[in-house]
C-alpha positions in Angstrom: 26.8 33.1 13.1 24.2 31.7 10.5 21.0 33.3 9.8 17.9 31.8 11.5 15.3 31.8 9.0 12.6 30.6 11.0 11.9 30.1 14.8 8.8 28.1 16.1 7.8 28.0 19.7 5.2 25.3 21.0 4.1 27.4 23.9 2.6 24.4 26.0 4.8 25.3 29.1 5.5 28.6 30.7 8.8 30.0 29.5 9.5 31.7 32.9 9.9 28.4 34.5 12.4 26.6 32.4 15.6 25.6 34.0 17.1 23.1 31.4 17.6 23.5 27.7 18.2 20.5 25.6 20.7 21.1 22.6 20.0 19.1 19.6 21.5 19.5 16.1 19.6 17.7 13.5 20.9 16.6 10.1 18.5 14.6 8.1 17.6 12.2 10.9 14.0 12.4 10.9 13.1 9.0 12.3 15.4 9.2 15.4 14.4 13.0 16.1 10.7 12.2 16.1 11.5 9.2 18.3 13.4 11.5 20.7 10.4 14.2 20.7 8.2 11.2 21.6 10.2 9.8 24.3 10.4 13.2 26.0 6.9 13.1 26.5 7.5 10.2 29.1 10.3 11.8 31.0 9.9 12.3 34.7 11.0 15.8 35.0 8.3 18.3 35.1 7.6 19.3 31.8 7.5 23.0 32.4 11.1 22.9 33.6 12.6 22.0 30.4 12.7 22.9 26.6 14.3 21.5 23.6 16.1 23.6 21.1 16.7 22.1 17.6 18.9 23.5 15.1 18.2 22.2 11.8 21.6 22.2 9.4 20.9 22.3 6.0 17.2 23.2 6.8 15.0 20.5 6.7 11.7 22.4 6.3 9.5 19.3 5.8 10.6 17.9 9.0 10.1 21.1 10.9 6.5 21.3 9.3 6.0 17.8 10.6 7.2 18.8 14.2 4.8 21.8 13.9 1.9 19.5 14.0 2.9 17.7 17.1 1.2 18.3 20.3 4.0 18.3 22.9 3.8 18.8 26.6 7.0 20.9 26.8 8.3 23.9 25.2 10.4 23.6 21.8 12.3 26.0 19.6 13.3 25.3 16.0 15.9 27.1 14.4 16.5 26.8 10.6 19.9 27.1 9.1 19.7 27.2 5.3 23.0 25.2 4.9 24.9 23.0 7.2 26.9 25.3 9.1 28.7 22.6 11.3 28.5 21.4 14.9 30.1 24.3 16.5 28.4 27.2 15.1 25.1 25.2 15.1 25.2 24.5 18.7 26.4 28.0 19.7 23.3 29.5 17.8 21.1 27.1 19.9 22.7 28.0 23.2 22.2 31.7 22.4 18.4 31.0 22.1 18.2 28.7 25.2 16.4 29.9 28.3 17.5 27.2 30.8 20.2 27.8 33.3 21.4 24.3 32.4 22.6 23.2 29.0 21.8 19.4 28.2 23.6 18.3 25.1 21.7 15.5 23.2 22.3 14.5 19.6 19.5 13.9 17.3 20.2 10.2 17.3 20.3 10.0 21.2 17.0 9.2 23.2 17.5 9.9 26.9 16.2 7.5 29.4 13.1 8.4 31.4 15.0 9.7 34.3 17.8 11.2 32.7 16.7 14.8 32.4 15.6 14.7 36.2 18.9 13.5 37.2 21.0 16.0 35.4 18.7 18.8 36.6 18.7 17.6 40.3 22.4 17.3 40.3 22.9 20.4 38.8 20.8 22.1 41.4 22.7 20.7 44.3 26.2 21.3 42.5 27.0 23.0 39.4 29.6 20.7 37.4 29.9 19.0 34.1 27.9 15.8 34.4 28.5 12.8 32.1 26.0 10.0 31.8 26.0 6.6 30.3 25.7 5.8 26.6 24.0 2.7 25.2 24.8 2.2 21.5 22.0 0.2 19.6 22.9 -0.9 16.0 20.2 -3.3 15.0 20.8 -6.4 17.1 24.3 -5.2 18.2 24.3 -3.5 21.7 27.2 -2.0 23.5 27.6 0.2 26.2 29.8 3.1 27.6 29.6 3.6 31.5 31.3 6.8 33.0 33.6 6.1 35.8 36.1 8.6 36.7 35.6 11.2 34.1 37.7 14.3 32.8 37.4 16.8 30.1 38.2 14.2 27.5 34.9 12.5 28.2 32.8 15.6 27.4 30.2 14.6 24.5 27.2 15.7 22.6 25.2 12.8 23.6 24.6 12.9 27.4 26.3 15.8 29.3 25.0 18.9 31.0 27.0 22.0 31.9 25.8 25.2 33.5 25.0 27.7 30.7 26.8 30.6 32.6 30.0 28.6 32.2 29.6 28.0 28.6 28.8 31.7 28.1 31.9 32.5 30.1 34.2 30.7 27.5 32.2 31.8 24.6 30.9 28.3 23.6 32.3 26.1 21.1 35.2 27.1 19.0 33.9 28.0 15.7 37.2 27.7 13.8 37.2 24.0 14.0 35.4 22.5 10.8 34.0 19.2 10.3 33.3 16.4 12.7 35.4 15.8 16.0 37.3 17.6 18.9 34.8 20.3 19.6 33.5 18.4 22.8 37.0 17.9 24.0 38.2 21.4 23.4 35.0 22.9 25.3 35.6 20.2 28.2 39.2 21.4 28.3 38.3 25.3 28.6 35.7 24.4 31.2 38.3 22.5 33.4 40.3 25.7 33.2 37.5 27.6 34.3 37.4 25.5 37.6 34.4 23.3 36.8 34.4 19.7 38.3 33.7 16.8 36.1 31.4 14.1 37.7 30.0 10.8 36.4 26.4 10.2 36.3 26.0 6.6 35.4 22.5 6.3 36.4 21.5 8.8 33.8 21.7 7.1 30.6 20.7 7.8 26.8 20.2 5.3 24.0 22.4 6.1 20.8 20.7 4.9 17.6 23.7 3.5 15.7 27.0 2.2 16.6 29.9 3.5 18.8 31.7 6.1 16.2 34.9 4.1 17.0 33.1 0.8 15.7 31.2 2.4 12.9 33.7 2.0 9.9 33.0 5.7 9.2 36.6 6.6 8.1 35.4 10.0 6.8 34.4 10.9 10.5 37.4 9.3 11.8 39.7 11.3 9.4 38.1 14.5 10.4 38.3 13.8 14.1 42.2 13.2 13.7 42.4 16.4 11.7 40.8 18.3 14.4 42.7 16.7 17.1 45.9 17.9 15.6 44.6 21.5 15.1 43.5 21.6 18.9 46.5 20.1 20.1 48.6 23.0 18.7 46.4 25.5 20.9 47.0 23.5 24.2 49.7 22.0 26.3 51.3 18.9 25.2 49.3 16.6 27.7 46.2 17.3 25.6 48.1 16.1 22.4 48.8 12.7 24.6 45.3 12.5 25.5 44.1 13.2 21.9 46.7 10.6 20.6 48.3 13.2 18.3 51.5 14.0 20.2 54.4 13.6 17.7 55.8 10.5 19.7 52.5 8.7 19.7 52.1 9.6 15.6 55.5 7.8 15.1 54.4 5.0 17.2 51.1 4.6 15.2 52.7 4.8 11.8 54.8 2.0 12.9 52.2 -0.2 14.2 49.5 0.7 11.6 51.8 -0.2 8.5 50.3 -1.3 5.3 50.8 -5.3 6.5 48.6 -4.6 9.5 46.0 -2.8 8.0 45.9 -5.3 5.1 45.4 -8.1 7.3 42.8 -6.6 9.7 41.1 -4.7 7.0 37.7 -5.8 8.4 38.5 -4.6 11.9 36.6 -1.4 12.7 39.1 -0.4 15.3 41.8 -0.7 12.9 39.9 1.3 10.3 39.1 3.9 12.5 42.5 4.3 14.0 44.1 4.5 10.7 41.8 7.1 9.3 42.4 9.1 12.5 45.9 8.9 12.1 45.8 9.9 8.3 43.7 13.1 9.4 46.2 14.1 12.1 49.0 13.7 9.6 47.2 15.6 7.0 46.7 18.4 9.5 50.5 18.4 10.4 51.4 18.5 6.7 48.9 21.5 6.3 50.3 23.4 9.1 54.0 22.7 8.1 52.9 24.2 4.6 51.4 27.1 6.0 54.5 27.9 8.0 56.7 27.4 5.0 54.6 29.9 3.1 54.8 32.4 5.7 
C-alpha cells in the first residue's frame, strides 16, 4: 500500500454519524473535481450522513491546498499519494480510511445528481446489495446516456455504484495485481457475486460523466489496457467470464477475422472500431506475454 503523506479532515459534520463514503480517485482533473465538491453541497441527503474520501494519485498538492480553503457542509478526507499508484491500490487505500457502512464509487469526472446519494443510501438501508445507477455522458455538445436495466457483475463501475463496505472488506477490495486501466470493476463485481450479493438497477439515481463514453472516446491507450487486463482476469475465472469480457479464444479469433486491416482502414474514423481494435490488440498482447512466461518456466 502506498504511503499517505497527508490527510486533511474538514470536520464540518460529526464523524460518528457518517453512513456513506464517496470514494474518488483524482488524477489532474481539478476543474471537474471542484465542480463535484460544489455539487455535493446541494445533494438532498443529510450532510452529516456522508463523506468524500479523495485519493490524489501523483499527489496534486496545489489542488489539495485549494480544497483546504473551501467551506464544505460535509466531511472530507484527502489522501496524498506521491506517485500514480493506480486505480486498485488507490481505491483500496481510500476504502481503508472510509468511515461509512456503504461505499459509493464516483470518479473525479462524475457529478452525482441531487438525489443520487440519498437514493443509494435509502436502498442500501432497506436491502444491502450492489446498486448501479444511470450515467449521462456530456462531451461538449454531445450527450449520450446509459440506463441500467437488468444489471449483473459486468456492470459494476466506478462512476455510480454503491456497495456495502463489509462485503468489499470480505473480498479484500480490488485486485492490486492489475495494472493500468480497466477490468478492476468487473473483477470486483464477480467476486461480490460469488459472495452472494444481488445486483440491482437504480436508474433514477444518475450521475453526469464529464467527457464521452470511454468506448466512444478514441482513447486507444485505455482500450489496449482494458483488453490486456481482461485477458489477465479471464485466466483466473471460469470461461463464462472470458465470454463476458470478449476475450474467450473463440471470440478473439472471430474479432481478428472481422477487425482485419481492410475494415480498420475503411472505418478508421469510427470510435467503436478504434476501441475494439485496440481492446483486441491488448488482449492478444496479454496472451503472448502469458505464453512467453509459460515457455520460460
